[in-house]
C-alpha positions as CSV (number, residue, x, y, z in Angstrom):
1,X,0.0,0.0,0.0
2,X,1.4,3.4,-1.0
3,X,0.5,7.0,-0.1
4,X,0.2,9.8,-2.6
5,X,-0.8,13.0,-0.9
6,X,-1.9,12.9,2.7
7,X,-5.5,12.3,1.7
8,X,-5.0,9.6,-0.9
9,X,-4.2,6.0,-0.4
10,X,-3.3,3.5,-3.2
11,X,-4.1,-0.1,-2.7
12,X,-4.9,-3.2,-4.8
13,X,-8.4,-3.8,-3.4
14,X,-10.8,-1.6,-1.5
15,X,-13.6,-3.4,0.3
16,X,-16.6,-1.3,1.4
17,X,-18.2,-2.9,4.5
18,X,-16.8,-4.6,7.6
19,X,-19.4,-7.2,8.1
20,X,-18.9,-11.0,7.5
21,X,-18.9,-10.6,3.7
22,X,-16.4,-7.8,3.7
23,X,-14.0,-9.4,6.2
24,X,-14.3,-12.9,4.5
25,X,-13.5,-11.2,1.1
26,X,-10.5,-9.5,2.7
27,X,-9.2,-12.8,3.9
28,X,-9.6,-14.5,0.5
29,X,-8.0,-11.6,-1.5
30,X,-5.2,-11.0,0.9
31,X,-4.3,-14.7,0.9
32,X,-3.2,-14.2,-2.7
33,X,-0.8,-11.5,-1.6
34,X,-2.9,-8.5,-2.6
35,X,-3.0,-5.4,-0.5
36,X,-6.4,-4.7,0.9
37,X,-8.2,-2.0,2.8
38,X,-11.6,-2.5,4.5
39,X,-13.7,0.6,5.1
40,X,-16.6,0.3,7.7
41,X,-18.9,3.2,8.2
42,X,-19.8,2.4,11.8
43,X,-17.5,2.5,14.8
44,X,-17.8,-1.3,15.3
45,X,-17.3,-4.1,12.8
46,X,-19.7,-7.0,12.2
47,X,-22.6,-5.6,10.3
48,X,-25.6,-7.9,11.0
49,X,-23.3,-9.9,13.4
50,X,-22.2,-6.9,15.5
51,X,-22.5,-6.9,19.3
52,X,-21.7,-4.4,22.0
53,X,-22.3,-3.8,25.7
54,X,-25.0,-1.5,27.1
55,X,-24.4,0.9,30.0
56,X,-24.9,-1.9,32.5
57,X,-22.2,-4.0,30.8
58,X,-24.7,-6.5,29.3
59,X,-24.6,-7.8,25.8
60,X,-26.7,-6.4,23.0
61,X,-26.7,-7.8,19.5
62,X,-28.1,-7.0,16.1
63,X,-29.8,-10.4,15.9
64,X,-30.0,-13.9,17.2
65,X,-27.6,-16.0,15.1
66,X,-27.7,-19.7,14.8
67,X,-25.1,-21.7,12.9
68,X,-26.1,-24.8,11.0
69,X,-24.3,-28.0,10.1
70,X,-24.9,-27.2,6.4
71,X,-23.0,-23.9,6.6
72,X,-20.0,-25.4,4.9
73,X,-18.3,-22.2,3.7
74,X,-18.8,-20.6,7.1
75,X,-17.3,-23.7,8.9
76,X,-14.3,-23.6,6.6
77,X,-13.8,-19.9,7.5
78,X,-14.1,-20.6,11.2
79,X,-11.5,-23.4,10.9
80,X,-9.1,-21.2,8.9
81,X,-9.3,-18.5,11.6
82,X,-8.9,-21.1,14.3
83,X,-12.2,-20.6,16.1
84,X,-14.3,-23.5,15.0
85,X,-14.5,-24.6,18.6
86,X,-16.4,-21.4,19.4
87,X,-19.6,-23.0,18.1
88,X,-21.5,-25.1,20.7
89,X,-23.5,-27.6,18.7
90,X,-26.9,-28.5,20.0
91,X,-28.6,-31.9,19.7
92,X,-29.9,-32.5,16.2
93,X,-33.4,-31.5,17.3
94,X,-35.6,-28.6,16.2
95,X,-38.2,-27.5,18.7
96,X,-41.6,-25.9,18.2
97,X,-42.9,-24.0,21.2
98,X,-46.7,-23.5,20.8
99,X,-48.8,-21.3,23.1
100,X,-52.1,-22.5,24.7
101,X,-54.3,-20.3,22.6
102,X,-52.8,-21.5,19.3
103,X,-54.8,-24.6,18.8
104,X,-57.9,-26.2,20.4
105,X,-56.1,-29.6,20.1
106,X,-53.9,-28.8,23.2
107,X,-56.5,-28.2,25.9
108,X,-55.3,-24.8,27.0
109,X,-51.7,-25.6,27.7
110,X,-48.4,-24.8,25.9
111,X,-47.0,-27.7,23.8
112,X,-43.4,-28.3,22.9
113,X,-42.8,-30.5,19.8
114,X,-39.2,-31.8,19.4
115,X,-38.4,-32.9,15.9
116,X,-35.6,-35.3,16.6
117,X,-33.7,-36.2,13.5
118,X,-33.1,-39.9,13.3
119,X,-29.9,-41.8,12.7
120,X,-30.4,-42.2,9.0
121,X,-29.0,-40.7,5.8
122,X,-30.6,-37.4,4.5
123,X,-33.4,-36.8,3.7
124,X,-34.7,-39.9,5.6
125,X,-33.4,-38.5,9.0
126,X,-35.7,-35.5,8.5
127,X,-38.6,-37.6,7.3
128,X,-38.2,-39.7,10.5
129,X,-38.3,-36.5,12.6
130,X,-41.7,-35.5,11.0
131,X,-43.2,-39.0,11.2
132,X,-42.3,-39.3,14.9
133,X,-44.0,-35.9,15.7
134,X,-46.7,-36.3,18.4
135,X,-48.5,-32.9,18.4
136,X,-48.0,-30.8,15.3
137,X,-49.3,-33.3,12.7
138,X,-51.9,-36.0,12.7
139,X,-51.2,-39.1,10.6
140,X,-53.1,-37.8,7.6
141,X,-51.2,-34.5,7.7
142,X,-47.9,-36.5,7.7
143,X,-49.0,-38.3,4.6
144,X,-49.8,-35.0,2.9
145,X,-46.5,-33.5,4.1
146,X,-44.5,-36.4,2.6
147,X,-46.4,-36.3,-0.7
148,X,-46.3,-32.4,-0.9
149,X,-42.6,-32.0,-0.2
150,X,-41.4,-35.0,-2.3
151,X,-39.9,-32.9,-5.1
152,X,-38.0,-30.8,-2.6
153,X,-36.8,-33.7,-0.5
154,X,-35.5,-35.4,-3.6
155,X,-33.4,-32.2,-4.1
156,X,-34.9,-31.1,-7.4
157,X,-33.3,-27.6,-7.3
158,X,-34.6,-26.7,-10.7
159,X,-38.1,-27.4,-9.4
160,X,-37.5,-25.0,-6.5
161,X,-36.1,-22.4,-8.8
162,X,-39.4,-22.3,-10.8
163,X,-41.5,-21.4,-7.8
164,X,-40.2,-17.8,-7.3
165,X,-43.3,-16.0,-8.6
166,X,-45.7,-17.4,-6.0
167,X,-45.7,-17.2,-2.2
168,X,-44.9,-20.2,-0.1
169,X,-48.5,-20.3,1.2
170,X,-49.8,-20.5,-2.4
171,X,-47.3,-23.3,-3.2
172,X,-48.2,-25.2,0.1
173,X,-51.9,-25.1,-0.7
174,X,-51.4,-26.2,-4.3
175,X,-49.5,-29.2,-3.0
176,X,-52.5,-30.2,-0.9
177,X,-51.0,-29.8,2.5
178,X,-53.1,-28.7,5.5
179,X,-53.7,-25.2,6.8
180,X,-52.9,-26.3,10.3
181,X,-49.5,-27.4,9.1
182,X,-48.9,-24.1,7.3
183,X,-49.7,-22.0,10.4
184,X,-48.0,-24.3,12.9
185,X,-44.9,-25.7,11.2
186,X,-44.0,-23.5,8.2
187,X,-45.1,-20.0,9.4
188,X,-42.4,-19.7,12.1
189,X,-39.9,-21.2,9.7
190,X,-40.5,-18.4,7.2
191,X,-40.1,-15.8,10.0
192,X,-36.9,-17.3,11.1
193,X,-35.6,-17.4,7.6
194,X,-36.4,-13.9,6.3
195,X,-38.6,-12.2,8.9
196,X,-41.4,-12.5,6.3
197,X,-44.8,-14.2,6.7
198,X,-45.6,-17.3,4.7
199,X,-48.1,-15.4,2.6
200,X,-45.5,-12.9,1.6
201,X,-42.3,-14.9,1.1
202,X,-41.2,-16.4,-2.2
203,X,-41.9,-20.2,-2.4
204,X,-38.4,-20.6,-4.0
205,X,-36.7,-19.0,-1.0
206,X,-38.4,-21.5,1.4
207,X,-38.0,-24.5,-0.9
208,X,-34.3,-23.8,-1.3
209,X,-33.8,-24.0,2.4
210,X,-35.8,-27.2,2.7
211,X,-33.9,-28.8,-0.1
212,X,-30.5,-27.8,1.4
213,X,-31.4,-29.0,4.9
214,X,-32.4,-32.3,3.3
215,X,-29.1,-32.6,1.4
216,X,-26.8,-33.9,4.2
217,X,-27.2,-35.7,7.5
218,X,-26.3,-32.7,9.8
219,X,-27.3,-29.8,7.5
220,X,-30.2,-28.8,9.9
221,X,-28.3,-29.2,13.2
222,X,-28.1,-25.9,15.0
223,X,-25.4,-24.4,17.1
224,X,-24.6,-21.1,18.8
225,X,-21.4,-19.3,19.5
226,X,-20.1,-19.7,23.0
227,X,-20.5,-16.0,23.5
228,X,-21.4,-12.8,21.7
229,X,-20.5,-12.6,17.9
230,X,-18.3,-9.6,18.4
231,X,-15.5,-11.1,20.6
232,X,-16.1,-14.7,19.6
233,X,-16.3,-14.4,15.8
234,X,-15.9,-10.9,14.3
235,X,-12.9,-9.7,16.3
236,X,-10.9,-12.9,15.8
237,X,-11.7,-12.7,12.1
238,X,-10.6,-9.1,11.9
239,X,-7.3,-9.9,13.8
240,X,-6.8,-12.8,11.4
241,X,-7.0,-10.6,8.3
242,X,-4.9,-7.8,9.9
243,X,-2.2,-10.4,10.5
244,X,-2.2,-10.9,6.7
245,X,-1.5,-7.2,6.2
246,X,-5.1,-6.0,5.7
247,X,-5.9,-2.5,6.9
248,X,-9.3,-2.1,8.5
249,X,-10.7,1.4,9.2
250,X,-13.9,2.1,11.2
251,X,-15.8,5.4,11.1
252,X,-14.9,5.4,7.4
253,X,-18.2,5.9,5.6
254,X,-17.8,5.8,1.8
255,X,-19.7,8.6,0.1
256,X,-19.1,7.7,-3.5
257,X,-17.3,5.5,-6.0
258,X,-14.8,7.2,-8.2
259,X,-14.8,6.3,-11.9
260,X,-12.4,6.9,-14.8
261,X,-12.9,5.6,-18.3
262,X,-14.5,2.2,-18.1
263,X,-13.1,1.4,-14.7
264,X,-13.9,2.1,-11.0
265,X,-10.8,3.9,-9.8
266,X,-11.5,3.7,-6.1
267,X,-13.7,5.3,-3.5
268,X,-14.1,8.7,-1.7
269,X,-15.1,8.8,2.0
270,X,-17.5,11.3,3.4
271,X,-14.6,13.0,5.3
272,X,-12.8,13.7,2.0
273,X,-10.2,10.9,1.7
274,X,-9.6,9.1,-1.5
275,X,-8.6,5.4,-1.9
276,X,-7.5,4.5,-5.3
277,X,-7.6,0.8,-6.2
278,X,-7.3,-1.8,-8.9
279,X,-10.4,-3.4,-7.6
280,X,-13.4,-2.4,-5.5
281,X,-15.7,-4.7,-3.7
282,X,-19.0,-3.3,-2.3
283,X,-19.8,-5.6,0.6
284,X,-22.7,-3.8,2.2
285,X,-26.4,-4.6,2.7
286,X,-28.5,-4.0,-0.5
287,X,-30.0,-0.8,0.8
288,X,-26.5,0.7,1.3
289,X,-25.3,-0.6,-2.1
290,X,-28.2,1.2,-3.6
291,X,-26.8,4.5,-2.1
292,X,-23.3,3.9,-3.3
293,X,-23.7,2.5,-6.8
294,X,-24.5,5.2,-9.5
295,X,-28.1,5.3,-10.6
296,X,-27.2,4.7,-14.2
297,X,-25.3,1.6,-13.3
298,X,-28.4,0.3,-11.4
299,X,-30.4,0.6,-14.6
300,X,-28.3,-2.2,-16.1
301,X,-30.4,-5.4,-16.2
302,X,-27.7,-7.3,-14.2
303,X,-28.0,-4.8,-11.3
304,X,-31.7,-4.1,-11.5
305,X,-32.2,-6.0,-8.2
306,X,-30.1,-3.5,-6.3
307,X,-32.7,-0.9,-7.0
308,X,-35.7,-3.1,-6.6
309,X,-35.0,-5.5,-3.7
310,X,-36.6,-4.5,-0.4
311,X,-35.4,-5.1,3.1
312,X,-37.1,-6.9,6.0
313,X,-37.5,-5.0,9.3
314,X,-36.8,-6.9,12.6
315,X,-36.5,-6.2,16.3
316,X,-34.1,-8.3,18.4
317,X,-35.4,-8.5,21.9
318,X,-33.0,-9.2,24.8
319,X,-34.8,-10.4,28.0
320,X,-33.0,-11.2,31.3
321,X,-34.6,-13.2,34.1
322,X,-33.5,-13.8,37.6
323,X,-33.8,-17.6,37.3
324,X,-34.1,-20.3,34.6
325,X,-37.5,-20.0,33.0
326,X,-37.1,-22.4,30.1
327,X,-35.9,-26.0,30.1
328,X,-34.6,-25.6,26.5
329,X,-31.3,-24.3,25.2
330,X,-31.8,-25.2,21.5
331,X,-33.3,-23.0,18.8
332,X,-37.0,-22.6,19.3
333,X,-39.7,-21.9,16.7
334,X,-42.9,-20.4,18.1
335,X,-46.0,-20.2,15.9
336,X,-48.9,-17.9,16.9
337,X,-46.5,-15.5,18.7
338,X,-44.3,-12.5,17.9
339,X,-41.3,-14.7,18.7
340,X,-40.8,-16.4,15.4
341,X,-37.5,-17.8,16.6
342,X,-35.8,-17.5,20.0
343,X,-33.2,-19.1,22.2
344,X,-32.1,-19.1,25.9
345,X,-28.5,-18.1,25.5
346,X,-28.0,-17.6,29.3
347,X,-28.3,-21.3,29.9
348,X,-26.9,-22.4,26.6
349,X,-23.9,-20.2,26.1
350,X,-21.5,-19.3,28.9
351,X,-20.0,-16.3,27.2
352,X,-23.2,-14.4,27.8
353,X,-22.3,-14.2,31.5
354,X,-25.8,-15.1,32.8
355,X,-25.0,-18.6,33.9
356,X,-27.8,-20.6,35.5
357,X,-30.4,-18.0,34.6
358,X,-32.4,-17.3,31.5
359,X,-31.2,-14.7,29.0
360,X,-33.5,-15.0,26.0
361,X,-33.0,-13.5,22.6
362,X,-36.0,-13.4,20.3
363,X,-36.4,-12.2,16.8
364,X,-39.6,-10.2,16.8
365,X,-41.1,-10.6,13.4
366,X,-42.9,-9.6,11.3
367,X,-41.9,-6.1,12.6
368,X,-43.3,-4.0,9.7
369,X,-45.7,-2.3,12.1
370,X,-44.0,-3.0,15.5
371,X,-40.8,-1.2,14.4
372,X,-42.5,2.2,15.1
373,X,-44.0,1.2,18.4
374,X,-42.5,2.4,21.7
375,X,-40.3,0.1,23.7
376,X,-42.8,-0.5,26.5
377,X,-45.4,-1.7,24.0
378,X,-43.1,-4.1,22.2
379,X,-41.6,-5.4,25.5
380,X,-45.1,-6.0,26.9
381,X,-46.0,-8.0,23.8
382,X,-42.8,-10.0,24.0
383,X,-43.4,-10.8,27.7
384,X,-47.0,-11.8,27.1
385,X,-45.9,-14.3,24.5
386,X,-42.9,-15.6,26.5
387,X,-45.1,-16.1,29.6
388,X,-47.6,-18.0,27.5
389,X,-44.8,-20.5,26.8
390,X,-42.9,-20.4,30.1
391,X,-45.0,-19.6,33.2
392,X,-42.0,-18.2,35.0
393,X,-41.2,-15.7,32.3
394,X,-43.1,-12.9,34.0
395,X,-42.4,-9.3,35.1
396,X,-42.0,-10.7,38.7
397,X,-38.8,-12.5,37.5
398,X,-37.7,-10.0,34.9
399,X,-34.4,-8.2,35.5
400,X,-34.4,-6.1,32.4
401,X,-35.4,-6.0,28.7
402,X,-33.8,-4.2,25.8
403,X,-34.6,-3.9,22.1
404,X,-32.4,-3.5,19.1
405,X,-34.3,-2.3,16.1
406,X,-33.1,-3.0,12.6
407,X,-35.5,-1.3,10.1
408,X,-33.6,-2.7,7.1
409,X,-32.2,-6.1,7.8
410,X,-31.7,-8.8,5.2
411,X,-33.2,-8.5,1.7
412,X,-36.9,-9.3,1.7
413,X,-37.5,-12.6,-0.2
414,X,-40.8,-11.6,-1.7
415,X,-42.2,-13.4,-4.8
416,X,-39.9,-12.5,-7.8
417,X,-37.0,-11.5,-5.5
418,X,-34.8,-14.5,-6.1
419,X,-34.6,-13.7,-9.8
420,X,-33.6,-10.1,-8.9
421,X,-30.5,-11.1,-6.9
422,X,-27.4,-9.8,-8.7
423,X,-24.2,-11.8,-9.2
424,X,-20.9,-10.8,-7.8
425,X,-19.8,-9.2,-11.1
426,X,-21.1,-5.8,-12.3
427,X,-20.9,-4.2,-15.8
428,X,-17.8,-2.5,-14.6
429,X,-14.9,-5.0,-15.0
430,X,-13.2,-4.2,-11.7
431,X,-16.2,-3.5,-9.5
432,X,-17.7,-6.4,-7.5
433,X,-20.5,-7.1,-5.1
434,X,-20.7,-9.2,-1.9
435,X,-23.4,-9.6,0.7
436,X,-26.1,-12.0,1.6
437,X,-28.4,-10.6,-1.1
438,X,-26.0,-11.6,-3.9
439,X,-27.2,-14.6,-5.8
440,X,-25.3,-17.5,-4.2
441,X,-28.3,-19.8,-4.5
442,X,-28.4,-19.6,-0.7
443,X,-30.8,-17.6,1.5
444,X,-29.9,-14.5,3.4
445,X,-27.6,-15.8,6.2
446,X,-24.1,-15.8,7.4
447,X,-23.4,-18.7,5.1
448,X,-24.8,-16.7,2.1
449,X,-22.5,-13.7,3.1
450,X,-19.4,-15.9,3.2
451,X,-20.2,-17.6,-0.1
452,X,-20.7,-14.2,-1.7
453,X,-17.3,-13.2,-0.4
454,X,-15.7,-16.2,-2.0
455,X,-17.4,-15.4,-5.3
456,X,-16.2,-11.7,-5.2
457,X,-12.7,-12.7,-4.2
458,X,-12.5,-15.2,-7.1
459,X,-13.7,-12.5,-9.5
460,X,-11.1,-10.1,-8.2
461,X,-8.3,-12.6,-8.5
462,X,-9.3,-13.6,-12.0
463,X,-8.6,-10.0,-13.2
464,X,-5.0,-9.2,-14.4
465,X,-3.1,-6.8,-12.2
466,X,-2.5,-3.6,-14.1
467,X,1.1,-2.8,-14.9
468,X,2.6,0.1,-12.9
469,X,2.3,3.5,-14.5
470,X,5.4,4.8,-16.3
């Protein structure tokens, strides 16, 4: 890396965004001996995986993050950084927590259905989990489930790709599966996947996940970091790339891309600094990419999705209790509540420093209307739903509750959205995209972000290095 004037830095590759996609791309590009600068607009790294402490010293996070056995690119990254042991794998069970009011079948009591994956090759281990269910499905519904999902369980990805123009709810009904199964089983799955209800999410987005989770034995097994993602994942990853010579700057908001001829010549930050580069990777959420990429570039058909893709709002609720209120430490799906997915990290992960008591994180979704409500209103609603599942989760045992609002989270996987996801390459030869909205054939997730980083890095490294001027 060389300096021109005091306000100009010359580097091989500039990466805009210090989240998982940006840091993973920095790792891959720097491994080839290229000089790299990562510019992050916020004071902390991590993007959607950022975490910090409040005034009491307690952990707050942008979201509840589960790792899955099928996240192969992410697991390779963790192994390379040397932090694979930071993931605490849970038993291969997915649990549905259902409140008393949700179904007359359950006689006014909460019901917990544990889908225990059997010791069989995929997809038969998942089929066994469904067939052994006691509460969610009756026997006829199990038959309809097996018949309806057969094309997906057989991993017919082209079939899934052809379902983007309809919602999952429409697809489900066309396949003859029951309304009770839609509301009970699939509705919280859609909220966990994309913070989007089943009647608004693309069928393709849902079916891709189902097909992927049916692809290998442990693909759907969940795990959590043994502490907050900042110190347990993002900071070690940042230290790893810095050790390879990568420069990372925070509070470095990029105001514009700089073009010359048919190339992107670098970026200019809002504080007036210029970074000239042979390659530029925009590794931001789609709504930030929309601000940075020139409007005329977004009119190109290959980038139309940057302008058109929406974003899902979500609220991450943090709730501390003075005792254990839940007997479960695994990932919990909860139909008929605002808590589409939640987990007790206090009992399940020692790094959250709430040992022996419950610290529950819950993704409150859909949050399109709740995002504008005051904290007390949202917290009251969260406690009402939690106490319906866990009788001890009441204000009497509440220590505190905090909300983190993310008005624009992952891209919203509405019908037609999957075909709008751009690739890593743009019409400008040395300008590339990374982020979970990029078309990796994987849903918006940490895994999708890491896969997009690999795609962008491969594209960068496939370009010839320009000869020095003069």
